[in-house]
C-alpha positions as CSV (number, residue, x, y, z in Angstrom):
1,X,25.6,26.5,-44.8
2,X,25.9,22.6,-44.0
3,X,22.9,20.9,-42.0
4,X,23.2,19.8,-38.5
5,X,21.8,16.8,-38.0
6,X,20.3,16.0,-34.7
7,X,20.1,13.0,-32.6
8,X,16.6,11.5,-32.1
9,X,15.8,11.5,-28.3
10,X,16.4,8.3,-26.3
11,X,13.2,6.5,-25.6
12,X,13.4,5.6,-21.6
13,X,13.4,2.2,-20.8
14,X,10.2,2.5,-18.5
15,X,9.8,-2.0,-17.4
16,X,11.0,-1.7,-14.3
17,X,8.4,1.2,-13.8
18,X,4.8,0.7,-11.0
19,X,3.6,4.3,-12.6
20,X,4.1,7.9,-14.5
21,X,7.9,7.8,-13.5
22,X,10.7,5.7,-12.9
23,X,11.7,4.9,-9.2
24,X,12.9,6.9,-6.3
25,X,15.3,3.8,-5.1
26,X,14.9,0.2,-6.1
27,X,17.0,-0.8,-2.3
28,X,15.7,-3.7,-0.9
29,X,15.1,-3.7,2.9
30,X,17.4,-4.0,5.3
31,X,17.5,-6.6,8.6
32,X,16.6,-3.0,10.3
33,X,13.9,-2.8,8.0
34,X,12.9,-5.8,8.5
35,X,12.3,-5.4,12.3
36,X,10.6,-2.0,12.1
37,X,8.1,-3.4,10.5
38,X,7.7,-6.1,13.0
39,X,7.3,-3.7,15.4
40,X,5.2,-1.9,13.6
41,X,2.6,-4.8,13.3
42,X,3.0,-5.7,17.2
43,X,1.7,-2.0,17.3
44,X,-1.5,-2.4,14.8
45,X,-2.3,-5.7,16.0
46,X,-2.3,-4.0,20.0
47,X,-5.0,-1.4,18.6
48,X,-6.9,-4.2,17.1
49,X,-6.9,-3.3,13.5
50,X,-6.4,-6.9,12.4
51,X,-9.6,-9.4,12.3
52,X,-9.5,-13.2,13.7
53,X,-9.7,-15.8,11.4
54,X,-13.3,-16.7,12.2
55,X,-14.6,-12.6,12.0
56,X,-13.1,-13.2,7.8
57,X,-14.8,-16.2,7.2
58,X,-17.6,-14.3,8.4
59,X,-17.1,-11.1,5.9
60,X,-16.1,-14.2,3.5
61,X,-20.0,-16.0,4.2
62,X,-21.6,-12.4,4.1
63,X,-20.0,-12.0,0.3
64,X,-21.4,-15.3,-0.2
65,X,-24.4,-14.3,1.0
66,X,-24.5,-11.5,-1.2
67,X,-23.6,-13.5,-3.9
68,X,-26.6,-15.8,-3.7
69,X,-29.3,-13.5,-4.0
70,X,-28.3,-11.7,-6.4
71,X,-27.0,-14.9,-8.6
72,X,-30.8,-15.7,-8.2
73,X,-31.7,-13.4,-11.0
74,X,-28.8,-13.8,-12.7
75,X,-26.0,-10.5,-11.5
76,X,-23.1,-10.9,-9.7
77,X,-21.1,-9.2,-6.5
78,X,-18.1,-7.8,-6.1
79,X,-16.8,-6.2,-3.1
80,X,-14.8,-2.7,-3.1
81,X,-12.8,-0.6,-0.9
82,X,-11.1,-1.4,2.2
83,X,-12.3,-4.9,2.2
84,X,-11.2,-5.3,-1.5
85,X,-7.5,-3.7,-0.9
86,X,-7.3,-5.5,2.3
87,X,-6.7,-2.9,4.8
88,X,-10.4,-2.7,6.5
89,X,-10.7,-2.9,9.9
90,X,-11.9,-4.2,12.8
91,X,-15.9,-3.7,12.6
92,X,-15.9,-1.9,9.3
93,X,-18.7,-1.3,6.8
94,X,-18.1,-3.6,3.8
95,X,-18.2,-1.8,0.3
96,X,-20.0,-3.7,-2.8
97,X,-21.0,-3.5,-6.5
98,X,-24.0,-5.6,-7.9
99,X,-23.9,-6.1,-11.3
100,X,-26.8,-7.1,-12.6
101,X,-27.7,-8.7,-16.5
102,X,-29.3,-5.9,-18.8
103,X,-33.0,-6.5,-18.1
104,X,-32.5,-5.7,-14.8
105,X,-33.0,-2.4,-14.7
106,X,-32.3,0.5,-11.6
107,X,-35.4,0.5,-10.8
108,X,-35.9,-2.7,-10.3
109,X,-32.8,-3.2,-7.8
110,X,-34.6,-0.7,-6.0
111,X,-38.2,-2.4,-5.6
112,X,-38.1,-6.6,-6.8
113,X,-34.3,-6.9,-6.0
114,X,-34.9,-5.2,-2.6
115,X,-37.8,-6.7,-1.5
116,X,-35.8,-10.3,-2.3
117,X,-33.5,-8.8,0.0
118,X,-35.9,-7.8,2.6
119,X,-37.5,-11.6,2.5
120,X,-33.6,-12.9,3.6
121,X,-33.8,-13.6,7.0
122,X,-30.1,-12.3,7.6
123,X,-30.5,-9.1,6.4
124,X,-31.3,-6.2,8.8
125,X,-32.6,-2.7,8.8
126,X,-32.6,-2.1,4.7
127,X,-32.6,1.1,3.5
128,X,-33.1,2.5,-0.2
129,X,-30.9,5.8,-0.8
130,X,-32.0,6.1,-4.8
131,X,-31.0,9.8,-4.2
132,X,-27.6,9.5,-3.2
133,X,-24.6,11.0,-6.0
134,X,-24.1,7.4,-5.8
135,X,-27.9,5.3,-5.8
136,X,-27.3,2.8,-2.7
137,X,-29.3,0.2,-0.5
138,X,-28.0,-0.5,2.8
139,X,-28.5,-3.1,5.3
140,X,-27.1,-5.0,7.4
141,X,-26.0,-9.1,8.0
142,X,-25.7,-10.3,10.8
143,X,-23.6,-8.0,12.5
144,X,-22.1,-6.6,9.5
145,X,-22.8,-3.4,7.6
146,X,-22.9,-3.3,3.7
147,X,-23.4,-0.7,1.0
148,X,-24.8,-2.0,-2.1
149,X,-24.4,-0.6,-4.9
150,X,-26.1,-1.2,-8.9
151,X,-24.8,-1.1,-11.9
152,X,-26.0,-3.1,-15.0
153,X,-24.6,-4.5,-18.4
154,X,-25.9,-5.3,-21.7
155,X,-25.9,-9.0,-22.0
156,X,-28.6,-11.3,-20.8
157,X,-26.3,-13.0,-17.6
158,X,-23.0,-11.5,-16.5
159,X,-20.1,-13.4,-17.0
160,X,-18.4,-15.4,-14.4
161,X,-14.8,-14.3,-15.7
162,X,-16.1,-10.5,-16.5
163,X,-13.4,-7.3,-16.6
164,X,-14.9,-4.6,-15.0
165,X,-12.2,-2.9,-15.5
166,X,-12.7,-2.9,-18.8
167,X,-13.7,0.0,-21.2
168,X,-15.7,-1.4,-23.2
169,X,-18.9,-1.5,-20.0
170,X,-18.8,1.9,-19.1
171,X,-19.3,2.8,-23.1
172,X,-23.1,4.4,-23.0
173,X,-24.1,3.2,-19.9
174,X,-26.3,5.9,-17.5
175,X,-23.9,7.7,-15.6
176,X,-25.6,6.4,-11.7
177,X,-24.4,2.8,-13.6
178,X,-20.6,4.3,-14.5
179,X,-20.6,5.5,-10.7
180,X,-21.0,2.6,-9.4
181,X,-18.8,0.9,-11.2
182,X,-16.1,3.4,-10.4
183,X,-15.5,2.2,-6.7
184,X,-14.7,-0.8,-7.2
185,X,-12.6,-0.3,-10.7
186,X,-10.4,2.2,-8.7
187,X,-9.8,0.1,-6.1
188,X,-8.9,-3.1,-8.4
189,X,-6.3,-0.3,-10.6
190,X,-4.7,-0.1,-7.7
191,X,-4.3,-3.1,-6.7
192,X,-3.2,-3.6,-9.9
193,X,-0.4,-0.9,-10.2
194,X,1.5,-1.3,-7.1
195,X,4.4,-3.2,-6.8
196,X,3.9,-6.0,-3.2
197,X,0.4,-5.9,-2.8
198,X,1.4,-7.3,1.1
199,X,3.7,-4.3,1.8
200,X,0.9,-1.7,0.4
201,X,-1.6,-3.3,2.3
202,X,0.8,-3.1,5.8
203,X,1.3,0.4,5.4
204,X,-2.5,1.5,4.3
205,X,-3.3,0.1,7.5
206,X,-0.6,2.3,9.0
207,X,-1.1,5.3,7.5
208,X,-5.3,5.2,7.7
209,X,-5.0,4.1,12.0
210,X,-3.1,7.8,11.9
211,X,-5.0,9.4,9.5
212,X,-8.2,8.4,12.1
213,X,-6.2,9.4,15.7
214,X,-5.8,12.9,14.0
215,X,-9.6,13.2,13.0
216,X,-8.8,13.4,9.1
217,X,-10.0,10.9,8.4
218,X,-13.5,11.8,6.6
219,X,-14.3,12.8,2.5
220,X,-18.3,14.2,4.7
221,X,-15.4,16.6,6.8
222,X,-13.6,17.8,4.0
223,X,-10.7,15.9,4.5
224,X,-9.4,13.1,1.9
225,X,-11.9,9.7,1.8
226,X,-10.4,5.6,1.8
227,X,-9.3,6.2,-1.5
228,X,-7.4,9.2,-1.7
229,X,-5.4,7.5,1.2
230,X,-4.7,4.3,-1.3
231,X,-3.4,6.3,-3.8
232,X,-1.6,8.8,-1.4
233,X,0.2,5.4,-0.4
234,X,0.0,3.7,-4.1
235,X,2.5,6.5,-5.0
236,X,4.9,5.6,-2.7
237,X,5.2,2.1,-3.1
238,X,5.6,2.8,-7.1
239,X,8.2,4.8,-6.4
240,X,9.7,2.7,-3.9
241,X,8.7,-1.1,-5.6
242,X,11.2,-3.0,-3.3
243,X,11.0,-0.7,0.5
244,X,9.2,-2.3,3.3
245,X,5.9,-2.0,5.0
246,X,7.9,0.6,7.9
247,X,10.2,2.4,4.9
248,X,6.6,3.1,3.0
249,X,5.2,5.0,5.9
250,X,8.4,6.7,7.2
251,X,9.0,7.8,3.3
252,X,4.9,8.4,2.6
253,X,5.5,11.4,5.6
254,X,8.8,12.8,3.7
255,X,7.7,12.5,0.6
256,X,4.2,14.4,0.7
257,X,6.3,17.1,3.7
258,X,7.9,18.0,0.5
259,X,5.3,18.0,-1.1
């Protein structure tokens, strides 16, 4: 019996994919979508979501302050969380990762480096929480609350162009460093894998406002936290890569309602 030849399965073209599946729709926004997006922005503004230029500058100065103190010991600071995602609200705190050189051990971060921070007149209300799941130094800089976590790399100093997404940085380091690195790595991965950062940020602000108004924005209470909401919105952004922010918000509820 003659053996039938089998056609090898075709390899899908993934060049226009932003996730693990193809887009649901690549339709471009229509005029009505842009009008709805403008209305969405107006609603967010009326709710006091956006910071003005002075408040944004203050956040920049806060990060500069952290970098200045950290640079004295050969380290570097990377904001992450909602501030890094560009979806923070007025008065929100700043999550920051301090990456230090190999000689700066974790114990020194919570002792000698803690004292360096304490010596800065701008730093107030310092607390070292070493026993947390992710050990953290909490402080306030001129009214802005900061959560500072620590990880070190096996180098004498931290390169200015360091790529923390490189998996080599998490090989062979202690679990506390891995957990500290995770926050920044996740937010950077999200930003690198959404097709349009601007529309993603706007849609995420709207979804976060909705969740907070309904008191379901809280890890501690068993609901989703900030990074979980960001991942959900990012997936919708991948599924509708050309959609406006208002369309992403609508699709967010339609898609996850079906799930």
